[in-house]
C-alpha positions as CSV (number, residue, x, y, z in Angstrom):
1,X,16.1,-4.8,-6.8
2,X,12.5,-4.1,-6.3
3,X,10.5,-6.0,-3.7
4,X,8.7,-9.1,-4.9
5,X,5.0,-9.2,-4.4
6,X,5.5,-11.7,-1.5
7,X,8.0,-9.2,0.1
8,X,5.6,-6.3,-0.5
9,X,2.9,-8.3,1.2
10,X,5.1,-9.2,4.2
11,X,6.0,-5.4,4.6
12,X,2.5,-4.6,4.5
13,X,1.5,-7.2,7.2
14,X,4.2,-5.9,9.4
15,X,3.2,-2.2,9.2
16,X,-0.4,-3.2,9.7
17,X,0.7,-5.2,12.8
18,X,2.1,-2.1,14.4
19,X,-0.3,0.7,13.2
20,X,-3.7,1.5,12.2
21,X,-4.7,1.3,8.5
22,X,-5.0,5.1,8.4
23,X,-1.6,5.6,10.0
24,X,-0.4,3.1,7.5
25,X,-2.0,5.0,4.7
26,X,-0.5,8.3,5.7
27,X,3.0,6.9,6.5
28,X,3.2,5.7,2.9
29,X,1.8,8.7,1.6
30,X,4.4,10.6,3.2
31,X,7.2,7.7,2.1
32,X,5.9,8.3,-1.5
33,X,6.1,12.0,-1.7
34,X,9.3,12.3,0.2
35,X,11.4,9.6,-0.9
36,X,9.8,7.7,-3.9
37,X,9.0,10.9,-6.0
38,X,12.4,12.3,-5.5
39,X,14.7,9.3,-5.4
40,X,16.9,8.3,-8.5
41,X,16.9,4.6,-7.1
42,X,14.2,2.8,-9.0
43,X,14.0,0.1,-6.7
44,X,13.2,2.0,-3.5
45,X,10.8,3.9,-5.7
46,X,8.9,0.7,-6.9
47,X,8.9,-0.9,-3.8
48,X,7.4,2.0,-1.8
49,X,4.6,2.5,-4.6
50,X,4.0,-1.3,-4.6
51,X,3.5,-1.5,-0.8
52,X,1.4,1.7,-0.7
53,X,-0.8,0.3,-3.3
54,X,-1.1,-2.8,-1.4
55,X,-2.0,-1.0,1.9
56,X,-4.7,1.0,0.0
57,X,-6.0,-1.7,-1.7
58,X,-6.7,-3.6,1.6
59,X,-8.3,-0.5,3.4
60,X,-11.8,-1.3,4.9
61,X,-13.1,1.6,2.9
62,X,-12.1,0.1,-0.3
63,X,-13.7,-3.4,0.5
64,X,-16.9,-2.1,1.4
65,X,-16.9,-0.2,-1.8
66,X,-15.8,-3.4,-3.8
67,X,-18.6,-5.4,-1.9
68,X,-21.3,-2.9,-2.9
69,X,-19.9,-2.7,-6.4
70,X,-19.8,-6.6,-6.7
71,X,-23.3,-7.0,-5.1
72,X,-24.7,-4.8,-7.9
73,X,-23.1,-6.9,-10.7
74,X,-24.1,-10.4,-9.7
């Protein structure tokens, strides 16, 4: 079974507690490439991709971009 959104957020929180956001993104990129892209296990594939997406969405770089975009449209 694929991780739920709450489980993925918990997974992301633990990752971010133990490593920098940049290292977390690199680790999830590797997990996506070396595991998710080749496995037949849809649960593992979907869970890795979900956590990777959350890690990227929470990146400071994305928040800065989002804030600048949001400011232009308000």
